[in-house]
C-alpha positions as CSV (number, residue, x, y, z in Angstrom):
1,X,89.1,97.9,105.9
2,X,90.8,96.9,102.7
3,X,94.5,97.4,102.2
4,X,95.7,99.4,99.2
5,X,98.8,98.1,97.4
6,X,101.9,100.3,97.9
7,X,102.1,101.2,94.2
8,X,98.5,102.4,94.1
9,X,98.5,104.6,97.3
10,X,100.2,107.7,95.8
11,X,98.2,109.2,92.9
12,X,100.4,112.3,92.3
13,X,102.3,115.0,94.3
14,X,100.7,118.4,94.7
15,X,102.3,121.5,93.4
16,X,101.2,125.0,94.4
17,X,102.5,128.1,96.0
18,X,101.3,126.8,99.4
19,X,102.9,123.4,99.0
20,X,106.2,125.0,98.1
21,X,106.1,126.9,101.4
22,X,105.4,123.7,103.3
23,X,108.4,122.0,101.6
24,X,110.7,124.9,102.5
25,X,109.5,125.7,106.0
26,X,108.1,122.5,107.5
27,X,109.9,119.7,105.5
28,X,106.4,118.5,104.3
29,X,105.4,117.3,100.9
30,X,101.8,116.9,99.8
31,X,100.3,114.1,97.8
32,X,96.9,113.2,96.4
33,X,96.4,109.6,97.5
34,X,93.9,106.7,96.9
35,X,90.6,107.4,98.8
36,X,90.9,104.1,100.7
37,X,94.5,104.5,101.8
38,X,95.1,104.7,105.5
39,X,97.8,106.9,107.1
40,X,99.8,103.7,107.7
41,X,99.4,102.8,104.0
42,X,100.6,106.3,103.0
43,X,103.5,106.2,105.4
44,X,104.7,102.9,104.1
45,X,104.3,103.8,100.5
46,X,106.2,107.1,100.8
47,X,109.1,105.4,102.6
48,X,109.3,102.5,100.2
49,X,108.8,104.4,96.9
50,X,110.9,107.4,97.6
51,X,113.5,105.9,100.1
52,X,112.9,108.7,102.7
53,X,112.1,108.6,106.5
54,X,108.5,109.7,107.3
55,X,107.9,111.5,110.6
56,X,104.2,112.2,110.4
57,X,101.2,111.9,108.1
58,X,98.0,114.0,108.1
59,X,95.1,113.5,105.7
60,X,92.0,115.3,104.6
61,X,89.4,115.0,101.9
62,X,89.0,118.0,99.7
63,X,85.7,119.5,98.7
64,X,86.2,117.8,95.3
65,X,86.3,114.4,97.1
66,X,90.1,113.8,96.6
67,X,92.1,112.6,99.6
68,X,95.2,114.7,100.3
69,X,98.1,113.6,102.5
70,X,100.5,116.0,104.2
71,X,103.7,114.0,104.8
72,X,106.3,115.5,107.1
73,X,109.7,113.9,106.5
74,X,112.2,113.0,109.3
75,X,115.1,115.3,109.9
76,X,117.5,113.0,108.0
77,X,115.3,113.4,104.8
78,X,114.8,116.7,102.9
79,X,111.4,117.4,101.3
80,X,113.2,119.8,98.9
81,X,115.4,117.0,97.6
82,X,112.4,114.7,97.2
83,X,110.5,117.5,95.4
84,X,113.4,117.9,92.9
85,X,113.5,114.1,92.4
86,X,109.7,114.2,91.7
87,X,110.1,117.1,89.3
88,X,107.8,119.5,91.2
89,X,110.6,122.0,92.2
């Protein structure tokens, strides 16, 4: 499996009513990521790019063929603060 460079892993953050609920209730933020990115790649990229602590990463491929990553941040990091920093809240 080919490794994806840290800068190319995250394509963009998702913004919808459902993702706002996840930010507020579960301390999760959702990203569209590179199709070849592994969970480990996503974990590392989020921690390095946004200087937060990641607790868990789940991925899925949408019907449109895009890879979506649900990233739960550790208790010391707030998804709402990251969302404001990214300009999605």
